[in-house]
mmCIF file of the N, C-alpha and C atoms, coordinates in Angstrom:
data_MODEL
# 
_entry.id   MODEL 
# 
loop_
_atom_site.group_PDB 
_atom_site.id 
_atom_site.type_symbol 
_atom_site.label_atom_id 
_atom_site.label_alt_id 
_atom_site.label_comp_id 
_atom_site.label_asym_id 
_atom_site.label_entity_id 
_atom_site.label_seq_id 
_atom_site.pdbx_PDB_ins_code 
_atom_site.Cartn_x 
_atom_site.Cartn_y 
_atom_site.Cartn_z 
_atom_site.occupancy 
_atom_site.B_iso_or_equiv 
_atom_site.pdbx_formal_charge 
_atom_site.auth_seq_id 
_atom_site.auth_comp_id 
_atom_site.auth_asym_id 
_atom_site.auth_atom_id 
_atom_site.pdbx_PDB_model_num 
ATOM 1   N N  . MET A 1 1  ? 29.236 -22.247 -24.218 1.00 0.00 ? 1  MET A N  1 
ATOM 2   C CA . MET A 1 1  ? 28.533 -23.223 -23.403 1.00 0.00 ? 1  MET A CA 1 
ATOM 3   C C  . MET A 1 1  ? 27.309 -22.541 -22.798 1.00 0.00 ? 1  MET A C  1 
ATOM 4   N N  . ALA A 1 2  ? 26.128 -23.022 -23.105 1.00 0.00 ? 2  ALA A N  1 
ATOM 5   C CA . ALA A 1 2  ? 24.883 -22.436 -22.623 1.00 0.00 ? 2  ALA A CA 1 
ATOM 6   C C  . ALA A 1 2  ? 24.243 -23.346 -21.579 1.00 0.00 ? 2  ALA A C  1 
ATOM 7   N N  . PHE A 1 3  ? 23.387 -22.738 -20.764 1.00 0.00 ? 3  PHE A N  1 
ATOM 8   C CA . PHE A 1 3  ? 22.653 -23.529 -19.783 1.00 0.00 ? 3  PHE A CA 1 
ATOM 9   C C  . PHE A 1 3  ? 21.573 -24.340 -20.487 1.00 0.00 ? 3  PHE A C  1 
ATOM 10  N N  . GLU A 1 4  ? 21.331 -25.499 -19.972 1.00 0.00 ? 4  GLU A N  1 
ATOM 11  C CA . GLU A 1 4  ? 20.252 -26.321 -20.511 1.00 0.00 ? 4  GLU A CA 1 
ATOM 12  C C  . GLU A 1 4  ? 18.949 -25.921 -19.834 1.00 0.00 ? 4  GLU A C  1 
ATOM 13  N N  . ALA A 1 5  ? 17.849 -26.129 -20.521 1.00 0.00 ? 5  ALA A N  1 
ATOM 14  C CA . ALA A 1 5  ? 16.536 -25.803 -19.963 1.00 0.00 ? 5  ALA A CA 1 
ATOM 15  C C  . ALA A 1 5  ? 16.333 -26.565 -18.660 1.00 0.00 ? 5  ALA A C  1 
ATOM 16  N N  . GLY A 1 6  ? 15.829 -25.857 -17.654 1.00 0.00 ? 6  GLY A N  1 
ATOM 17  C CA . GLY A 1 6  ? 15.531 -26.478 -16.362 1.00 0.00 ? 6  GLY A CA 1 
ATOM 18  C C  . GLY A 1 6  ? 16.723 -26.610 -15.432 1.00 0.00 ? 6  GLY A C  1 
ATOM 19  N N  . HIS A 1 7  ? 17.837 -25.950 -15.745 1.00 0.00 ? 7  HIS A N  1 
ATOM 20  C CA . HIS A 1 7  ? 19.012 -26.045 -14.873 1.00 0.00 ? 7  HIS A CA 1 
ATOM 21  C C  . HIS A 1 7  ? 18.752 -25.351 -13.537 1.00 0.00 ? 7  HIS A C  1 
ATOM 22  N N  . GLN A 1 8  ? 19.474 -25.759 -12.524 1.00 0.00 ? 8  GLN A N  1 
ATOM 23  C CA . GLN A 1 8  ? 19.348 -25.158 -11.202 1.00 0.00 ? 8  GLN A CA 1 
ATOM 24  C C  . GLN A 1 8  ? 20.173 -23.883 -11.134 1.00 0.00 ? 8  GLN A C  1 
ATOM 25  N N  . LYS A 1 9  ? 19.634 -22.871 -10.454 1.00 0.00 ? 9  LYS A N  1 
ATOM 26  C CA . LYS A 1 9  ? 20.362 -21.614 -10.270 1.00 0.00 ? 9  LYS A CA 1 
ATOM 27  C C  . LYS A 1 9  ? 21.471 -21.846 -9.253  1.00 0.00 ? 9  LYS A C  1 
ATOM 28  N N  . VAL A 1 10 ? 22.649 -21.300 -9.554  1.00 0.00 ? 10 VAL A N  1 
ATOM 29  C CA . VAL A 1 10 ? 23.798 -21.468 -8.668  1.00 0.00 ? 10 VAL A CA 1 
ATOM 30  C C  . VAL A 1 10 ? 24.320 -20.085 -8.290  1.00 0.00 ? 10 VAL A C  1 
ATOM 31  N N  . GLY A 1 11 ? 24.361 -19.771 -6.991  1.00 0.00 ? 11 GLY A N  1 
ATOM 32  C CA . GLY A 1 11 ? 24.917 -18.515 -6.514  1.00 0.00 ? 11 GLY A CA 1 
ATOM 33  C C  . GLY A 1 11 ? 23.982 -17.337 -6.717  1.00 0.00 ? 11 GLY A C  1 
ATOM 34  N N  . GLY A 1 12 ? 24.460 -16.153 -6.349  1.00 0.00 ? 12 GLY A N  1 
ATOM 35  C CA . GLY A 1 12 ? 23.686 -14.923 -6.527  1.00 0.00 ? 12 GLY A CA 1 
ATOM 36  C C  . GLY A 1 12 ? 22.600 -14.754 -5.485  1.00 0.00 ? 12 GLY A C  1 
ATOM 37  N N  . ARG A 1 13 ? 21.788 -13.698 -5.682  1.00 0.00 ? 13 ARG A N  1 
ATOM 38  C CA . ARG A 1 13 ? 20.681 -13.433 -4.753  1.00 0.00 ? 13 ARG A CA 1 
ATOM 39  C C  . ARG A 1 13 ? 19.552 -14.414 -4.981  1.00 0.00 ? 13 ARG A C  1 
ATOM 40  N N  . LYS A 1 14 ? 18.770 -14.611 -3.940  1.00 0.00 ? 14 LYS A N  1 
ATOM 41  C CA . LYS A 1 14 ? 17.558 -15.423 -4.063  1.00 0.00 ? 14 LYS A CA 1 
ATOM 42  C C  . LYS A 1 14 ? 16.540 -14.644 -4.884  1.00 0.00 ? 14 LYS A C  1 
ATOM 43  N N  . LYS A 1 15 ? 15.663 -15.331 -5.565  1.00 0.00 ? 15 LYS A N  1 
ATOM 44  C CA . LYS A 1 15 ? 14.632 -14.694 -6.370  1.00 0.00 ? 15 LYS A CA 1 
ATOM 45  C C  . LYS A 1 15 ? 13.778 -13.779 -5.486  1.00 0.00 ? 15 LYS A C  1 
ATOM 46  N N  . GLY A 1 16 ? 13.568 -12.533 -5.961  1.00 0.00 ? 16 GLY A N  1 
ATOM 47  C CA . GLY A 1 16 ? 12.744 -11.583 -5.220  1.00 0.00 ? 16 GLY A CA 1 
ATOM 48  C C  . GLY A 1 16 ? 13.506 -10.721 -4.225  1.00 0.00 ? 16 GLY A C  1 
ATOM 49  N N  . THR A 1 17 ? 14.783 -10.996 -4.010  1.00 0.00 ? 17 THR A N  1 
ATOM 50  C CA . THR A 1 17 ? 15.578 -10.190 -3.087  1.00 0.00 ? 17 THR A CA 1 
ATOM 51  C C  . THR A 1 17 ? 15.885 -8.852  -3.750  1.00 0.00 ? 17 THR A C  1 
ATOM 52  N N  . PRO A 1 18 ? 15.516 -7.735  -3.091  1.00 0.00 ? 18 PRO A N  1 
ATOM 53  C CA . PRO A 1 18 ? 15.760 -6.424  -3.715  1.00 0.00 ? 18 PRO A CA 1 
ATOM 54  C C  . PRO A 1 18 ? 17.243 -6.096  -3.793  1.00 0.00 ? 18 PRO A C  1 
ATOM 55  N N  . ASN A 1 19 ? 17.607 -5.320  -4.793  1.00 0.00 ? 19 ASN A N  1 
ATOM 56  C CA . ASN A 1 19 ? 18.971 -4.863  -4.968  1.00 0.00 ? 19 ASN A CA 1 
ATOM 57  C C  . ASN A 1 19 ? 19.178 -3.686  -4.016  1.00 0.00 ? 19 ASN A C  1 
ATOM 58  N N  . LYS A 1 20 ? 20.027 -3.846  -3.024  1.00 0.00 ? 20 LYS A N  1 
ATOM 59  C CA . LYS A 1 20 ? 20.227 -2.838  -1.979  1.00 0.00 ? 20 LYS A CA 1 
ATOM 60  C C  . LYS A 1 20 ? 20.766 -1.526  -2.548  1.00 0.00 ? 20 LYS A C  1 
ATOM 61  N N  . LEU A 1 21 ? 21.733 -1.604  -3.448  1.00 0.00 ? 21 LEU A N  1 
ATOM 62  C CA . LEU A 1 21 ? 22.321 -0.392  -4.018  1.00 0.00 ? 21 LEU A CA 1 
ATOM 63  C C  . LEU A 1 21 ? 21.284 0.391   -4.816  1.00 0.00 ? 21 LEU A C  1 
ATOM 64  N N  . THR A 1 22 ? 20.477 -0.294  -5.596  1.00 0.00 ? 22 THR A N  1 
ATOM 65  C CA . THR A 1 22 ? 19.440 0.375   -6.379  1.00 0.00 ? 22 THR A CA 1 
ATOM 66  C C  . THR A 1 22 ? 18.461 1.088   -5.463  1.00 0.00 ? 22 THR A C  1 
ATOM 67  N N  . LYS A 1 23 ? 18.067 0.441   -4.384  1.00 0.00 ? 23 LYS A N  1 
ATOM 68  C CA . LYS A 1 23 ? 17.123 1.044   -3.438  1.00 0.00 ? 23 LYS A CA 1 
ATOM 69  C C  . LYS A 1 23 ? 17.722 2.303   -2.807  1.00 0.00 ? 23 LYS A C  1 
ATOM 70  N N  . GLU A 1 24 ? 18.980 2.224   -2.413  1.00 0.00 ? 24 GLU A N  1 
ATOM 71  C CA . GLU A 1 24 ? 19.640 3.380   -1.795  1.00 0.00 ? 24 GLU A CA 1 
ATOM 72  C C  . GLU A 1 24 ? 19.781 4.528   -2.791  1.00 0.00 ? 24 GLU A C  1 
ATOM 73  N N  . MET A 1 25 ? 20.152 4.218   -4.027  1.00 0.00 ? 25 MET A N  1 
ATOM 74  C CA . MET A 1 25 ? 20.314 5.247   -5.052  1.00 0.00 ? 25 MET A CA 1 
ATOM 75  C C  . MET A 1 25 ? 18.978 5.919   -5.356  1.00 0.00 ? 25 MET A C  1 
ATOM 76  N N  . ARG A 1 26 ? 17.900 5.159   -5.395  1.00 0.00 ? 26 ARG A N  1 
ATOM 77  C CA . ARG A 1 26 ? 16.585 5.742   -5.648  1.00 0.00 ? 26 ARG A CA 1 
ATOM 78  C C  . ARG A 1 26 ? 16.206 6.723   -4.544  1.00 0.00 ? 26 ARG A C  1 
ATOM 79  N N  . GLU A 1 27 ? 16.508 6.382   -3.304  1.00 0.00 ? 27 GLU A N  1 
ATOM 80  C CA . GLU A 1 27 ? 16.202 7.269   -2.189  1.00 0.00 ? 27 GLU A CA 1 
ATOM 81  C C  . GLU A 1 27 ? 16.996 8.571   -2.304  1.00 0.00 ? 27 GLU A C  1 
ATOM 82  N N  . VAL A 1 28 ? 18.278 8.465   -2.637  1.00 0.00 ? 28 VAL A N  1 
ATOM 83  C CA . VAL A 1 28 ? 19.116 9.653   -2.798  1.00 0.00 ? 28 VAL A CA 1 
ATOM 84  C C  . VAL A 1 28 ? 18.574 10.510  -3.938  1.00 0.00 ? 28 VAL A C  1 
ATOM 85  N N  . LEU A 1 29 ? 18.263 9.880   -5.063  1.00 0.00 ? 29 LEU A N  1 
ATOM 86  C CA . LEU A 1 29 ? 17.757 10.621  -6.218  1.00 0.00 ? 29 LEU A CA 1 
ATOM 87  C C  . LEU A 1 29 ? 16.412 11.278  -5.933  1.00 0.00 ? 29 LEU A C  1 
ATOM 88  N N  . LYS A 1 30 ? 15.559 10.609  -5.170  1.00 0.00 ? 30 LYS A N  1 
ATOM 89  C CA . LYS A 1 30 ? 14.270 11.209  -4.797  1.00 0.00 ? 30 LYS A CA 1 
ATOM 90  C C  . LYS A 1 30 ? 14.485 12.505  -4.036  1.00 0.00 ? 30 LYS A C  1 
ATOM 91  N N  . GLY A 1 31 ? 15.441 12.503  -3.117  1.00 0.00 ? 31 GLY A N  1 
ATOM 92  C CA . GLY A 1 31 ? 15.736 13.706  -2.348  1.00 0.00 ? 31 GLY A CA 1 
ATOM 93  C C  . GLY A 1 31 ? 16.267 14.828  -3.217  1.00 0.00 ? 31 GLY A C  1 
ATOM 94  N N  . VAL A 1 32 ? 17.167 14.500  -4.116  1.00 0.00 ? 32 VAL A N  1 
ATOM 95  C CA . VAL A 1 32 ? 17.740 15.505  -5.015  1.00 0.00 ? 32 VAL A CA 1 
ATOM 96  C C  . VAL A 1 32 ? 16.658 16.083  -5.920  1.00 0.00 ? 32 VAL A C  1 
ATOM 97  N N  . VAL A 1 33 ? 15.833 15.220  -6.488  1.00 0.00 ? 33 VAL A N  1 
ATOM 98  C CA . VAL A 1 33 ? 14.763 15.676  -7.383  1.00 0.00 ? 33 VAL A CA 1 
ATOM 99  C C  . VAL A 1 33 ? 13.768 16.545  -6.620  1.00 0.00 ? 33 VAL A C  1 
ATOM 100 N N  . ALA A 1 34 ? 13.415 16.150  -5.420  1.00 0.00 ? 34 ALA A N  1 
ATOM 101 C CA . ALA A 1 34 ? 12.469 16.934  -4.623  1.00 0.00 ? 34 ALA A CA 1 
ATOM 102 C C  . ALA A 1 34 ? 13.014 18.337  -4.367  1.00 0.00 ? 34 ALA A C  1 
ATOM 103 N N  . ASP A 1 35 ? 14.293 18.432  -4.053  1.00 0.00 ? 35 ASP A N  1 
ATOM 104 C CA . ASP A 1 35 ? 14.914 19.746  -3.824  1.00 0.00 ? 35 ASP A CA 1 
ATOM 105 C C  . ASP A 1 35 ? 14.919 20.581  -5.095  1.00 0.00 ? 35 ASP A C  1 
ATOM 106 N N  . GLU A 1 36 ? 15.217 19.966  -6.224  1.00 0.00 ? 36 GLU A N  1 
ATOM 107 C CA . GLU A 1 36 ? 15.290 20.680  -7.494  1.00 0.00 ? 36 GLU A CA 1 
ATOM 108 C C  . GLU A 1 36 ? 13.909 21.122  -7.982  1.00 0.00 ? 36 GLU A C  1 
ATOM 109 N N  . LEU A 1 37 ? 12.886 20.353  -7.681  1.00 0.00 ? 37 LEU A N  1 
ATOM 110 C CA . LEU A 1 37 ? 11.538 20.713  -8.126  1.00 0.00 ? 37 LEU A CA 1 
ATOM 111 C C  . LEU A 1 37 ? 11.068 22.023  -7.509  1.00 0.00 ? 37 LEU A C  1 
ATOM 112 N N  . ASP A 1 38 ? 11.556 22.322  -6.307  1.00 0.00 ? 38 ASP A N  1 
ATOM 113 C CA . ASP A 1 38 ? 11.177 23.572  -5.650  1.00 0.00 ? 38 ASP A CA 1 
ATOM 114 C C  . ASP A 1 38 ? 11.608 24.799  -6.447  1.00 0.00 ? 38 ASP A C  1 
ATOM 115 N N  . THR A 1 39 ? 12.733 24.698  -7.147  1.00 0.00 ? 39 THR A N  1 
ATOM 116 C CA . THR A 1 39 ? 13.265 25.841  -7.887  1.00 0.00 ? 39 THR A CA 1 
ATOM 117 C C  . THR A 1 39 ? 13.119 25.699  -9.395  1.00 0.00 ? 39 THR A C  1 
ATOM 118 N N  . LEU A 1 40 ? 12.452 24.643  -9.856  1.00 0.00 ? 40 LEU A N  1 
ATOM 119 C CA . LEU A 1 40 ? 12.354 24.383  -11.294 1.00 0.00 ? 40 LEU A CA 1 
ATOM 120 C C  . LEU A 1 40 ? 11.673 25.522  -12.049 1.00 0.00 ? 40 LEU A C  1 
ATOM 121 N N  . GLY A 1 41 ? 10.582 26.019  -11.537 1.00 0.00 ? 41 GLY A N  1 
ATOM 122 C CA . GLY A 1 41 ? 9.868  27.101  -12.210 1.00 0.00 ? 41 GLY A CA 1 
ATOM 123 C C  . GLY A 1 41 ? 10.737 28.325  -12.412 1.00 0.00 ? 41 GLY A C  1 
ATOM 124 N N  . GLN A 1 42 ? 11.439 28.717  -11.373 1.00 0.00 ? 42 GLN A N  1 
ATOM 125 C CA . GLN A 1 42 ? 12.323 29.886  -11.449 1.00 0.00 ? 42 GLN A CA 1 
ATOM 126 C C  . GLN A 1 42 ? 13.439 29.648  -12.456 1.00 0.00 ? 42 GLN A C  1 
ATOM 127 N N  . ARG A 1 43 ? 14.011 28.458  -12.440 1.00 0.00 ? 43 ARG A N  1 
ATOM 128 C CA . ARG A 1 43 ? 15.099 28.152  -13.366 1.00 0.00 ? 43 ARG A CA 1 
ATOM 129 C C  . ARG A 1 43 ? 14.617 28.141  -14.808 1.00 0.00 ? 43 ARG A C  1 
ATOM 130 N N  . LEU A 1 44 ? 13.417 27.623  -15.038 1.00 0.00 ? 44 LEU A N  1 
ATOM 131 C CA . LEU A 1 44 ? 12.879 27.604  -16.400 1.00 0.00 ? 44 LEU A CA 1 
ATOM 132 C C  . LEU A 1 44 ? 12.637 29.022  -16.919 1.00 0.00 ? 44 LEU A C  1 
ATOM 133 N N  . GLU A 1 45 ? 12.168 29.916  -16.045 1.00 0.00 ? 45 GLU A N  1 
ATOM 134 C CA . GLU A 1 45 ? 11.923 31.299  -16.445 1.00 0.00 ? 45 GLU A CA 1 
ATOM 135 C C  . GLU A 1 45 ? 13.204 32.014  -16.866 1.00 0.00 ? 45 GLU A C  1 
ATOM 136 N N  . GLU A 1 46 ? 14.335 31.586  -16.314 1.00 0.00 ? 46 GLU A N  1 
ATOM 137 C CA . GLU A 1 46 ? 15.610 32.215  -16.628 1.00 0.00 ? 46 GLU A CA 1 
ATOM 138 C C  . GLU A 1 46 ? 16.168 31.775  -17.985 1.00 0.00 ? 46 GLU A C  1 
ATOM 139 N N  . LEU A 1 47 ? 15.622 30.701  -18.546 1.00 0.00 ? 47 LEU A N  1 
ATOM 140 C CA . LEU A 1 47 ? 16.120 30.167  -19.815 1.00 0.00 ? 47 LEU A CA 1 
ATOM 141 C C  . LEU A 1 47 ? 15.507 30.888  -21.007 1.00 0.00 ? 47 LEU A C  1 
ATOM 142 N N  . GLU A 1 48 ? 16.225 30.836  -22.103 1.00 0.00 ? 48 GLU A N  1 
ATOM 143 C CA . GLU A 1 48 ? 15.694 31.327  -23.368 1.00 0.00 ? 48 GLU A CA 1 
ATOM 144 C C  . GLU A 1 48 ? 14.554 30.397  -23.785 1.00 0.00 ? 48 GLU A C  1 
ATOM 145 N N  . PRO A 1 49 ? 13.569 30.913  -24.537 1.00 0.00 ? 49 PRO A N  1 
ATOM 146 C CA . PRO A 1 49 ? 12.425 30.082  -24.926 1.00 0.00 ? 49 PRO A CA 1 
ATOM 147 C C  . PRO A 1 49 ? 12.819 28.757  -25.585 1.00 0.00 ? 49 PRO A C  1 
ATOM 148 N N  . ARG A 1 50 ? 13.804 28.776  -26.457 1.00 0.00 ? 50 ARG A N  1 
ATOM 149 C CA . ARG A 1 50 ? 14.228 27.542  -27.136 1.00 0.00 ? 50 ARG A CA 1 
ATOM 150 C C  . ARG A 1 50 ? 14.782 26.534  -26.120 1.00 0.00 ? 50 ARG A C  1 
ATOM 151 N N  . ASP A 1 51 ? 15.610 27.003  -25.186 1.00 0.00 ? 51 ASP A N  1 
ATOM 152 C CA . ASP A 1 51 ? 16.185 26.129  -24.164 1.00 0.00 ? 51 ASP A CA 1 
ATOM 153 C C  . ASP A 1 51 ? 15.102 25.618  -23.220 1.00 0.00 ? 51 ASP A C  1 
ATOM 154 N N  . ARG A 1 52 ? 14.148 26.485  -22.887 1.00 0.00 ? 52 ARG A N  1 
ATOM 155 C CA . ARG A 1 52 ? 13.034 26.102  -22.016 1.00 0.00 ? 52 ARG A CA 1 
ATOM 156 C C  . ARG A 1 52 ? 12.239 24.960  -22.648 1.00 0.00 ? 52 ARG A C  1 
ATOM 157 N N  . LEU A 1 53 ? 11.972 25.068  -23.947 1.00 0.00 ? 53 LEU A N  1 
ATOM 158 C CA . LEU A 1 53 ? 11.233 24.025  -24.660 1.00 0.00 ? 53 LEU A CA 1 
ATOM 159 C C  . LEU A 1 53 ? 12.018 22.720  -24.677 1.00 0.00 ? 53 LEU A C  1 
ATOM 160 N N  . GLU A 1 54 ? 13.314 22.809  -24.882 1.00 0.00 ? 54 GLU A N  1 
ATOM 161 C CA . GLU A 1 54 ? 14.155 21.615  -24.890 1.00 0.00 ? 54 GLU A CA 1 
ATOM 162 C C  . GLU A 1 54 ? 14.116 20.903  -23.534 1.00 0.00 ? 54 GLU A C  1 
ATOM 163 N N  . VAL A 1 55 ? 14.221 21.660  -22.458 1.00 0.00 ? 55 VAL A N  1 
ATOM 164 C CA . VAL A 1 55 ? 14.151 21.077  -21.110 1.00 0.00 ? 55 VAL A CA 1 
ATOM 165 C C  . VAL A 1 55 ? 12.776 20.465  -20.877 1.00 0.00 ? 55 VAL A C  1 
ATOM 166 N N  . PHE A 1 56 ? 11.730 21.165  -21.290 1.00 0.00 ? 56 PHE A N  1 
ATOM 167 C CA . PHE A 1 56 ? 10.366 20.666  -21.109 1.00 0.00 ? 56 PHE A CA 1 
ATOM 168 C C  . PHE A 1 56 ? 10.179 19.329  -21.828 1.00 0.00 ? 56 PHE A C  1 
ATOM 169 N N  . ILE A 1 57 ? 10.668 19.230  -23.058 1.00 0.00 ? 57 ILE A N  1 
ATOM 170 C CA . ILE A 1 57 ? 10.552 17.982  -23.819 1.00 0.00 ? 57 ILE A CA 1 
ATOM 171 C C  . ILE A 1 57 ? 11.300 16.856  -23.118 1.00 0.00 ? 57 ILE A C  1 
ATOM 172 N N  . LYS A 1 58 ? 12.493 17.138  -22.632 1.00 0.00 ? 58 LYS A N  1 
ATOM 173 C CA . LYS A 1 58 ? 13.266 16.114  -21.928 1.00 0.00 ? 58 LYS A CA 1 
ATOM 174 C C  . LYS A 1 58 ? 12.577 15.668  -20.645 1.00 0.00 ? 58 LYS A C  1 
ATOM 175 N N  . LEU A 1 59 ? 11.960 16.612  -19.931 1.00 0.00 ? 59 LEU A N  1 
ATOM 176 C CA . LEU A 1 59 ? 11.239 16.254  -18.714 1.00 0.00 ? 59 LEU A CA 1 
ATOM 177 C C  . LEU A 1 59 ? 10.020 15.394  -19.033 1.00 0.00 ? 59 LEU A C  1 
ATOM 178 N N  . CYS A 1 60 ? 9.359  15.680  -20.144 1.00 0.00 ? 60 CYS A N  1 
ATOM 179 C CA . CYS A 1 60 ? 8.192  14.886  -20.544 1.00 0.00 ? 60 CYS A CA 1 
ATOM 180 C C  . CYS A 1 60 ? 8.573  13.442  -20.838 1.00 0.00 ? 60 CYS A C  1 
ATOM 181 N N  . LEU A 1 61 ? 9.778  13.228  -21.326 1.00 0.00 ? 61 LEU A N  1 
ATOM 182 C CA . LEU A 1 61 ? 10.231 11.871  -21.614 1.00 0.00 ? 61 LEU A CA 1 
ATOM 183 C C  . LEU A 1 61 ? 10.415 11.047  -20.343 1.00 0.00 ? 61 LEU A C  1 
ATOM 184 N N  . LEU A 1 62 ? 10.553 11.714  -19.210 1.00 0.00 ? 62 LEU A N  1 
ATOM 185 C CA . LEU A 1 62 ? 10.718 11.015  -17.940 1.00 0.00 ? 62 LEU A CA 1 
ATOM 186 C C  . LEU A 1 62 ? 9.399  10.529  -17.352 1.00 0.00 ? 62 LEU A C  1 
ATOM 187 N N  . LEU A 1 63 ? 8.291  11.106  -17.820 1.00 0.00 ? 63 LEU A N  1 
ATOM 188 C CA . LEU A 1 63 ? 6.991  10.745  -17.277 1.00 0.00 ? 63 LEU A CA 1 
ATOM 189 C C  . LEU A 1 63 ? 6.607  9.327   -17.688 1.00 0.00 ? 63 LEU A C  1 
ATOM 190 N N  . PRO A 1 64 ? 5.972  8.576   -16.788 1.00 0.00 ? 64 PRO A N  1 
ATOM 191 C CA . PRO A 1 64 ? 5.533  7.229   -17.156 1.00 0.00 ? 64 PRO A CA 1 
ATOM 192 C C  . PRO A 1 64 ? 4.401  7.301   -18.178 1.00 0.00 ? 64 PRO A C  1 
ATOM 193 N N  . LYS A 1 65 ? 4.327  6.292   -19.017 1.00 0.00 ? 65 LYS A N  1 
ATOM 194 C CA . LYS A 1 65 ? 3.262  6.231   -20.010 1.00 0.00 ? 65 LYS A CA 1 
ATOM 195 C C  . LYS A 1 65 ? 1.961  5.857   -19.315 1.00 0.00 ? 65 LYS A C  1 
ATOM 196 N N  . THR A 1 66 ? 0.880  6.473   -19.745 1.00 0.00 ? 66 THR A N  1 
ATOM 197 C CA . THR A 1 66 ? -0.425 6.166   -19.160 1.00 0.00 ? 66 THR A CA 1 
ATOM 198 C C  . THR A 1 66 ? -1.130 5.117   -20.000 1.00 0.00 ? 66 THR A C  1 
ATOM 199 N N  . GLN A 1 67 ? -2.201 4.572   -19.485 1.00 0.00 ? 67 GLN A N  1 
ATOM 200 C CA . GLN A 1 67 ? -2.969 3.573   -20.225 1.00 0.00 ? 67 GLN A CA 1 
ATOM 201 C C  . GLN A 1 67 ? -3.494 4.159   -21.525 1.00 0.00 ? 67 GLN A C  1 
ATOM 202 N N  . ASN A 1 68 ? -3.946 5.433   -21.506 1.00 0.00 ? 68 ASN A N  1 
ATOM 203 C CA . ASN A 1 68 ? -4.478 6.058   -22.704 1.00 0.00 ? 68 ASN A CA 1 
ATOM 204 C C  . ASN A 1 68 ? -3.425 6.208   -23.781 1.00 0.00 ? 68 ASN A C  1 
ATOM 205 N N  . ALA A 1 69 ? -2.203 6.501   -23.399 1.00 0.00 ? 69 ALA A N  1 
ATOM 206 C CA . ALA A 1 69 ? -1.132 6.679   -24.368 1.00 0.00 ? 69 ALA A CA 1 
ATOM 207 C C  . ALA A 1 69 ? -0.850 5.377   -25.107 1.00 0.00 ? 69 ALA A C  1 
ATOM 208 N N  . LYS A 1 70 ? -1.012 4.259   -24.435 1.00 0.00 ? 70 LYS A N  1 
ATOM 209 C CA . LYS A 1 70 ? -0.757 2.967   -25.061 1.00 0.00 ? 70 LYS A CA 1 
ATOM 210 C C  . LYS A 1 70 ? -1.804 2.662   -26.138 1.00 0.00 ? 70 LYS A C  1 
ATOM 211 N N  . THR A 1 71 ? -3.033 3.103   -25.910 1.00 0.00 ? 71 THR A N  1 
ATOM 212 C CA . THR A 1 71 ? -4.089 2.810   -26.877 1.00 0.00 ? 71 THR A CA 1 
ATOM 213 C C  . THR A 1 71 ? -4.054 3.746   -28.079 1.00 0.00 ? 71 THR A C  1 
ATOM 214 N N  . LEU A 1 72 ? -3.333 4.869   -27.976 1.00 0.00 ? 72 LEU A N  1 
ATOM 215 C CA . LEU A 1 72 ? -3.275 5.833   -29.068 1.00 0.00 ? 72 LEU A CA 1 
ATOM 216 C C  . LEU A 1 72 ? -2.291 5.424   -30.155 1.00 0.00 ? 72 LEU A C  1 
ATOM 217 N N  . ARG A 1 73 ? -1.443 4.476   -29.876 1.00 0.00 ? 73 ARG A N  1 
ATOM 218 C CA . ARG A 1 73 ? -0.434 4.065   -30.859 1.00 0.00 ? 73 ARG A CA 1 
ATOM 219 C C  . ARG A 1 73 ? -1.016 3.327   -32.003 1.00 0.00 ? 73 ARG A C  1 
# 
């Protein structure tokens, strides 16, 4: 049974209401990441070159895409 086009929303959050848990988790993660960034350089130096490259590649995947990257595809 599917909803018909134009049906009224029933229950749940109002449109635009932020997800409280997501907001709290982001704040916690920001703090953890900020603490880890202070020691990242030292930790990378302790790794073998192959492991260092693997970590670097994984960290690059976390970076947001820029406008220029979209046009290069």
